[in-house]
N, C-alpha and C positions, 0 to 999 in steps of 0.2 A: 538275653545274652548279649554282651558287648561285642564290638567288632574285634576280630582277631588281629594280633600283631604280626602281619605278614612279613615284615622286614626281618624280625629276629626269629621267626619260626616258619621257615619255608615249607616244612612238611605239612603244616595245617592248610596251606593253599592248594596243594595237589598231593594225593597219596593213593595208595592201593592197599586194601585190607582183605584178609582172609575172613570169610563169614561162614562159620559152620552152620549146618542145617538147623541146629537147636537154638541159634541166637537170632534175636530180632534187633532191628535198628532202633536207636533211641528216637524218641518223639521230639526231634529238633528240626525245625524247618530249614532245609538246606539253602533256601533262597535268601533268608534274612536273619536266621538265628532265633526266631521267636518260637514259642511253644507250638508244636504241630498238632493238628487235630483231624486233618483230612488225609486218609491213606491214599497213596498214589503208587502204582507199581513201578518198579525200577526197570528200565529197558534191559532186555536180556535176549540172548540168542538161544537159550536153553529152554525149551517149552515146558519141561517138567519141574523147573525150580522157580518159585515165585518169591519175590522179596519186595517189601513195601517200605516206602519212606513217607513221613508225615509232613504235610505242608500246613502252614497257618491258613486261616480263612481268606486273608487278603491275597496271598500268593496263589492259593488254589483258584481264586477267581481270575487272577491274571493268567494262570496256566490254562484255564478253560477258554479264555479269549486269545490264546496264543496265535492261532492262525489269523484272526482278524487283526491283531496288533502288528504282526509281521507284514501282512498285506498293506495296512495303513502306513506303516513307516516307510516301506520301500516304494509305495506308490507316491507318497509325498516327496521323497528324495528324487525319484525319477522325474516327476513333474518339474521340480525345481531345477534339476540339471538340464532337462530338455528345454525349459524356458530360457535358461542361461545360454545354451547353445544357440537358440533362435535369436536372442538379443545380440550376442557376439556377431552372428552372421549378418544380421540386417543393420547393425550399427557400424561395425568395423569393416564389413564387406570383405574385399580381397586383400586388405592390408593386414600384415602380421599374421598370416595363417598359422605359422608354426607356434607363435606366442599364443594365439587363440587355442590351439589344440592342447598345448602344455598346461595353460591355465585351467581349461575345462577339465582335463584329465586329473589334475591335482585336486581341484575342488570336488569333483565327482567321487574320487577315491576317498577323500576325507569324509564326505557326507555318507558314502557307502559304509565306511567303518562305523560311523555313529549309528546309522540305521541298523546295521547288523548287530551291534552291541545292545541297542535298545530293544530290538525285536527278540533277542535271545535272553533278555532279562528274566523271562519266565520259563526258560528252557532248563530242564533238569540236566545238569552236567554230571550225570551218574550213568554207570553202566555195570551190569553184572556179567562177568566174563569167566572163562575157565582157563587155567594155565597150569603147567607143570613146573613148579618152582625148582625142583631138583630131579635128576634122573631116577633116583630111588623112591620118589614120592608119586602118588597118583595125582591126577588132575584135581585141582581145588577151586572152589568158587571164589572169585576175587571181585570186590566192589571197587571199581575205579571211580574216584570222586574228585571233583574240582570245587567242592564246597568247603570253605575253611571252617564254617560253624559245625557242620556235620563231622568233619575230620577231627576237630578238637574234641567233640563229644565221644567219638570212637576211640581216640587215644586215651581219654580219661577212663573209659570203660574197659581198657586193656584188650582191645581187639588186636590180633596179630597183624603187624604192618609189614608189607613187602619191603625187602631190602632196596636201597636207593639204586643199585645197579639194574634192577628189573623195572624201574619206573618208565624208562624210555619206551618199552613195549606197551606198557599200560597207557601212557600218554598218547601214543600213536593209535591205539585202539579206540581211545575216547574222542579223537579229533579227526578221524579220517572220512567223515561224511562229505559228500560232494557239496552240500550247502555250506558247511563250515569253511570249505576251501574257496568256493566261488562266490558265495553270497556278497561279500564286500565289493566285488568287482562288477556286479550286475548294473548299478546305476552308471558306472563309467562306460561299460560296453554299450548300453542302450543310448546314452546321451552322445557318445562318440559316433554311433551309427546314425543317429538323427542329424548330427552336425555334418557328416559326410553326405547324407541324403540332401540336405539343404544346399550344400556346396555344389552338388551335381545336378539338382533338378529345379531349384529356385532361381531361374535365370530370367533376365530381362535383356533388352537391347537398346542401343542408341543408333539412330540412322541419321547421317549428315548428308544433306544435299547442298552442294556449293556451286553456284553459278558465277562466282567472281565478285569483284576483281581479285585475282590472285588466289593462291592456295591458303588453306587454314589448317591449323594443328588442333587435334582433339586431345584435351586433357581430362582425365577422370580421376578424381581424388588426387589432383596435382601430379599425376603420372602420365607421361606421354603414351598415347595409344595409337596414333597414326596421323598421317598427313593426307588431307583431302584436296585433290587437285580441282581446279575450276573446270566445269563441263557444262555446256549450254545446249546439249541435245539429249533427248530421251533415249536411253539404251539400257539393256538389262544390267550392266555393271555400273550404272550411274551411282555416284555417291560412295559412301563408306558406311559399313555396318559393323558395329562393335558389340559383341555379346558379353555380358557381365553378370555378376551376382546381384540379385534384387536387394533393395534397401535404400537408405539415404545416401545419395551420391552428390559430390561436387563436380559439376560439368562445366567446362570452359572451352571456348573456341578462340584461338589466337591467330591473328593475321601474320603474314611473313615479317611484318615490322614489329611484332610483339604486342600489338594493340588487342584489347579484348573485344571480340566480335559478339560473344555470348558468354554469360557467366551466371550461374544460378545453382542453388541447392535443390536437388530434385529427389523425391522419394518414389522409387520405382517398385511396383509390386510384381510378383512373378507373372510372366507372360506379357507384360506391358512393353511397348516400344515408344521411346522418346524420339520424335521426328523433328529435327532442327533443319529448317529450310532457309537458305540464303539465296533468294531468287531475284531475277530481273523484274522490273515493274510490270511487264506484259506477260509474265509466266505465273502459273498457279500449280499447286499440287492438288490433284483430283483423287477421288475415291470412286472406283468403278466396281459395281456389284452385278453379278450375272447369275441368274437362276438356271443352272444347267440341268435341272430335272425336267424342264419344259423347253425342249429344243426350239430355237427360233425366237424365243422371247428376247426383247431388247435389254441392253444393260441400263442400270440406273446409275446416275452420276450425282456427285456432290463435291463441293469445293472444300478441301481440308485446310489449305494455307494460301495466303496471298503475300507477296513480297517476302519479307523476312519475318517468319512466325515460327512458333514452337507448338507442336501438337503432341498430345499424349494419346496413343492408340491402345485401346484395351483389347480389341479383338485380334485374332491371328490374320496376318496378311498372306495370301496364297502366292501372289506374284508382285514383285517390285519392278515397276517400269517396264512391264510386259503386257501388251494388250490382251484382253479377253474377248470372247465372242467372235465377231466378224473381223477383228483385228483393226478396227477403225482407229485412226490417230487423231480424231477430233470428236469431242462430245457433241451431242445434238444441241441445237439452239434452244429448244424447249426441254428443260431439264426435268427428269423424273425424280421425285423425292427419294432419297436414299432410305432403304429399309434396314431393319436390324438384321444382323447376321443370323441365319437360320440354317438348318440342315438342307443341303441342296444348293447352297449359295457360295460362290467364289468371290473373293475380294482381291482387288488389285489397287496399287497406288500408282498413279500416272503423273507425268510432268507434261502439261499441255498449256496452250494459251488461255488466258483468263477469259471468262464470259464477258460479253458486252455489258456496259453499265445499264 
């Protein structure tokens, strides 16, 4: 059977028919219009009335795999949308957040509509319902159909069709399932939640230690983030720490004269800290580790940066420029090799004189 002309015959696209108990539906596949051979019950709310429509072999196979097809389509779209959210977050970062959200929402809604349409390709858009067409008539069984092929066959077989004024109720009864209303929005909701989670939890930081001469200005992605004054003494508020979204970032330090002190493209992973040290020749940045599970054990020390260096810290720092252990302000002359961070170990970053050569 050829494709129906939906433009000139709207009634064949959606209609409601009265189906007496002694009538059977024609053996026309409502999915593609081919000859039907596999009987499938029409969804109904009436347990005592059964009505069957016939699917062709191909559409019957698709209908049998309907749940798998729906899961596959929506899983693929959700993965694509969440990957897009991750790419936007780690590439654009904090730039154009509103544009990111709008672009992600539009693409996710479009793909959600496609996935919903494809996953519903094997869904029977039929329903057997009961309605009272006129006050003087009893309730009658109505076949609500959105299949143009089946509708055309029913019209040719002279099934009684419901008046156009009553189709609004029939259409509402056919399309009021929660999945039909909310299915296209599932990828947009999940990818939006994933984007917000990345914005909130995928954080990294930049720590600038400036010992002069003069203050420096921190620029991240060409945006001013703060001015770091020159300080030459270790104190808990030494330097400047800026928290930002992880990803590829352009980091620059400019002097008061506008000269570039540091400039680089840096890819920061969640939880990492980029330590930019502008130090005097005799000063070094140290890492102090203390095993607090064993009271009285000495701290282990290691040099992180000498002079003007940049260090990428992967582990969490418990204290910035605050002594651990006995509060000593000088590492021992015989250094203990630094150990990997483990449970029961605290880590501090210290600004102390460099070890002797």
